[in-house]
N, C-alpha and C positions, 0 to 999 in steps of 0.2 A: 201480323201480318201489318205493312205498314205502307205507307205510298211517300215514294220518291221521284220528284219530277216527272207527275204524273202518271207514275210506273206501282204499280201494286207489286211489292215484294212478298214473296211466301216463303220464308224460313221452314226447308223442306225437312219431313220426317221419314218414319217409314208406310206410314198410312199410304204412302206417293208411290211406291214400289213392289214391282211380281215380278216375281221370276226368281230369287234368292232365298237363302238361307239364314242368313245371318247378318246382320250390319251393324258394322263399326263408329262408330261415334268419335270424329277428326275432332282438331281444334277451329275447322271451318265448318263442317259440312259431315258428310255419311258417307263412307264405303262402302258398295255393298261387296257381302262374299257370298261363294255357290255353296262352302262349306263351315259348319257351326264353327265358334271357337274350341272346343275341347278339339274337335278333331282337328283343326288346325295347327294343334301343338304336337300332332304326333306326328305331321307331314317329316320324311326325311331329305328333302333334297330342296333345292328354290324353286325347280320347275313345277313341282307341283304347288308352292307354295304364290308362285307368280300366278299361275293358270286359274288357280280358283278363285283370285281375286279380279281376273276380266269378267266384265258380268256380261258373257254369250246369254242370251236368253233374256236378259233381266231390263227391266222394261218402268220410264217411269209412265203413270197411268190417270189423269184427274179429269174434269168436267169445266169446262170453260164457256164460255163468249168469245174469248179474247180469239182478236186475228194478229196480233203480234205476241212472239214470246221469245222470251227469252233466257234461256238455262245455262249459268254459271258454271264448270264443272275444271277440276284439275286433273287431266291425262295422267296417268304415266306413260311415256311410248317408248319403245324397244326397238334398239337400234343393233345392229350385226359389228361388230370395229372391220376396217375395210371394205365394208359393202356400202352402197348408196343407202340413205333412210327409208323406208316403207312409204306408202303413203299414210298421210293420217289415219284415224279412225273417224269411223261416219258413224251417225246421227241419223237414225229414220223418221222421222214421225206421221204418225197416222192421222186422219180424221175419219171416225166411227168404222174405223176397222180399212180403213183403204188408205195406201204411201200419197201422200201430199207431198213432204219435203223433204228433203236430205241437204245434211251440212259439215262441216268439217268445226272443230275446236285448236286453234294457234295456240303454241306457249305449251306449258305441262312439264312432270319430272320426265329426263329422261334416262333409262335407263339400259348403258354401253353393254353386252356381251362382247366380253374380251377371249374368251374361250369359247366356241361350238361343244364343244363333249363338255366340259365340267359346267357350261352355263355361270361358268365367275364373271361377274360384274360391276362395272362401275356406276354408282350413281349417283346422279345431280340433280337439284331439286329447279325448282323454276315457277313461274308463274301461275295463276290461273287464268282461264280462255273463257269467252261467252260464245255458245249455239243459238246462234239468232234465225228464228223463223218469222215472216212476215206474208201481209197480203191471207192468210186465211178465211175460209170460210165464214161468211157471219151465222151468228145463232147460235144458242147451245148447242155445245159438240163434247163428245167422247174423246180426249188427244191420248193417246199412244207415243211416248220417245225412246226409238229402242237406243242402248248403249251400246258403244263402240264393243265388240265382241271379243276382240282382240287387244284391247288397252286399258288396263285398270283405270278404272274413272272414281272423284269425289268430286260425289256431288254439293253442290253448294248453296244454291238460290235460286228462285224462279221470277223473274221481273214479269210480267206481264200487264194487256190495259185492261184488263176485269179482269174481279172475282177468280179465284179458283179452288176448287175443292178435291179428294180426292174420290174419284169414280166408286161404285160401289160395286161389290162382286159381281163376276158377270153368271153365275150359275151353273158356267159352261167345269166339265168336269177337267182336274187336271191330269197333267200328263207329265209323270220324273221319269225321264230318262236319262241314261249315264253310259260316257261313251270315250272316245278319244279324241285327237285332232280334229277327226274330220267331223265327229261332231261339236266340238266346240267352233268350226266353222275355218277351220287353217284354208285358205284358196278365197276363200267368199270375200265378197267387198264389200256386200253391206250385211247388216246386222241381222233384217227381218229376212235374208234368203240365205243365211245359212241353211243344212234341210231342215235342221229339227222347225226350227222356225217356220218353212213353207210346207212342212207334213201338218203339224199344229195349226196353221191356218186352215189347209183343208179339210183337215177333222174337227173342226169346229172347238179346240182342245188348248185349256190356261198349259203354257208349255213353261215347266221346270229342267233349265239343262243341265245336267252334269257332266257335261263334254267337259274332259281337259285333257288339252297338248300333253300328249307323251307319256301320259298319266293314268290309261286307265289301266290298274294293277293289281285288280283283285283285292283290293286294299279292305282291311277289314272296316276301318274306320270308317272307308263308302260305305259300305253295307247297311253298317248301324246308322247312321244318318238318311239312309234312305228310309230304313225302316222306320225310324222318326219322324220321318215329314207326310205327311196325310195326302195322302194322294187316289185317284180313280185305276191308275193305270199308270204302267211299271213298264221299262222297258234297259235292258242292257246290253249295249254292244262289245263284248269281248275278245281280247283278240292280240290283236295286231300290237298291240304296245306292247305285251310280254312275250311278242316271239321277235319283234324288231329291239327290245334289250336288253336281250335272249336271259329271263329276265328269272324263266322257270324250267325246271324240266316235266315231264311229260307226269313226272311220279308225283310231283309237286301240284302242278295247275289240277290236273282234275279234282281232290278234295278240297280246294282254296275254292273253285267253283260249287263245289257242292256246298260248300261253308256259309260263300255268300249268298247264295238262293236262301240255304235255312235262316238265316240274319234277319234275308227280308221278310221272310214268310213269319217270322216274330211276331211282327208288327203291322202286316200287309197278307193275314194267313190263305184269303177268297179273293188277291184282287189279281185280274186279269194281268200274269206277269211274262213276256215274252225277252227269251232269249235270242238277241241276234247274232251271227256270225261274223266273220270278215268282210268285208268288201275284197272284190277282185285285187290284186298287184301282182302283175308279176314278178316284182322284186323280190320279194318273199314267199312266193307260191309253194317254191321247193328249198328253197334256200334259204339255212336259220340267220337267226340276227348273230350277233350285234348289227347295227343301221350303222351305217359312218356319211357323213357330207363327204359330196364328190363334185370336186371344182375342174374338175378335167376339161369341158365344156365350155366352161369360164361363166357358166352360172351355176349357181347350188342345185342342185340334186342330191341322191341319194342312193346310195347301193347295197347290199345285203355283204356282210363278211363271214360268214357262218359256211361250216364245210358240211355238204348234205350231206355227207357219209356217216355223219355222228347220229339222222335223226336218229337209227338204231340201236343208238344210245340216249336216246330218248328227247334231244333237242328237236325241239320243236319250227313248224313250216307252218304257213298259215289253210295248208290242207289237212294238215292232221287236228289242226287247233277246228277246224268241220267239223271232221269225223266227233270226235271228243264231244263238242258242244252238243250237236246232235243225238251223239247216244247220252247224252245224261237227262237231255230233256225227255229220249223215251225210257229210258228207266226208272225216271221219276212220277211220271204222268202218268199214271196206272194210279196214283196215290194224291197226285193235284193235278186235277182238272182242269185249274185254272190256267196252268205253267204250258207255254208254247215255244218253238221254235221257226226261225224263218235265218235261211238262207242266203247271207248276204250276197250269192252273184245273182238272187233273183231282185238286187237294191240296185247293184253295179256289179256288172259281169260282163263278157268277152264284149258283146253291142256295143254295153255302154264304152268298153275301152276303145270301141272302133270308133266310136262316134267323138266321145270327149277324155284323151288320153289324160293319162298324173303329168302335170307338169313340171315336178319334179320329182315321177317316179313315185308318189305316196301317196300324195295329196289332191282331190279333184281339185278340176278349175272350178270357175262360178257354173259355168253349163252341167259340170257335173254335178255340182249340189243340188241345181234345179230336179237334175235327172234322178237322182236320187230320194229327195222330197216328194216328186211325183210318185215312184214305185211305190214307196214308203206307203202313202196315202193309199191307192189303189187295193195295197195289200192288204193291209192291218186295219184301215178305218171303214172300207166298206163293206155291207150291208155281213156278208160274211166271212171278214176278217177277224179275229182275236179282240182288236177294239171296241168292233161293231158298237154301235151306243143301246143293244139288247144287251150286252154281256156286263154292262152297269149294275 
């Protein structure tokens, strides 16, 4: 720790970070990852390589009496060629658990996707920038800075007007969740308001979010990473990516899910484990994938291109996946009383879709994220839910 122009400069270490599974040391700082290095070596495509490095649910946590905080980072921003750049990723600052400030960071690397279907991209390096937070409440306090959920973020240094130290462990239960882009936070604006973050706040738990855009594919390496991660509560939201990528037929999907559950149970034999089926998505309810971008309206939407008649040959739809997952839990629950099933339609169904339609036909709006988080908290963390305190 050093002093620079009356500011205390604190090099960041892993002790300051939560919600990650691994840390990569860079020339300038730290890059949090949501899969361990051994698992990253098994990733077959850039889609998951990028998604797991986007720090959804990852936050910087420390204790300080500072009223001014500067966090230096180097973001990697994503833009699709031919489209306007999306807004910069947001940094949410919470003081003693309450949202107090938000900001963005200029500069950074740029990843320009030149082919939406293959995710081929051009990389342009850029400078670091700084998230500035001022006029914070006086006195000793616990600070959380939630990193942008869809922007790779290298954290470099912390500059404050008072000393900082890593916050002590909260003692709260750890909730390990795996899902798709909806769990990562697609279409949410703020990192602390993606639905898993909202549900974690309502349930009073520490979140580790393994929501990976386009990549909840029942991958064995993800199951092994979850097996090896200490957790008090585990949930899996499976199905949408398998359908919209047309990655599996029924014959392969059923044993893959069994194998995923078997692997997790190797490390967590009695941990409450919740299997969540897909949310309502009219695009894929009864139409198989693959999913393709649709620009006919002038804005980016998505459409299913599979043939519903081919479900007889094993192609999957969301309606079929829900039946399959419910059946798997029913079959296994006699020997696994800590395994539970949640119908995704109870989180986002017809009534939610009527109120908060899917803007791009596949991902919920910010209001949709809030409703999903509220519904999850009521159904899962409530006194009679599978993650009720008595189950720990």
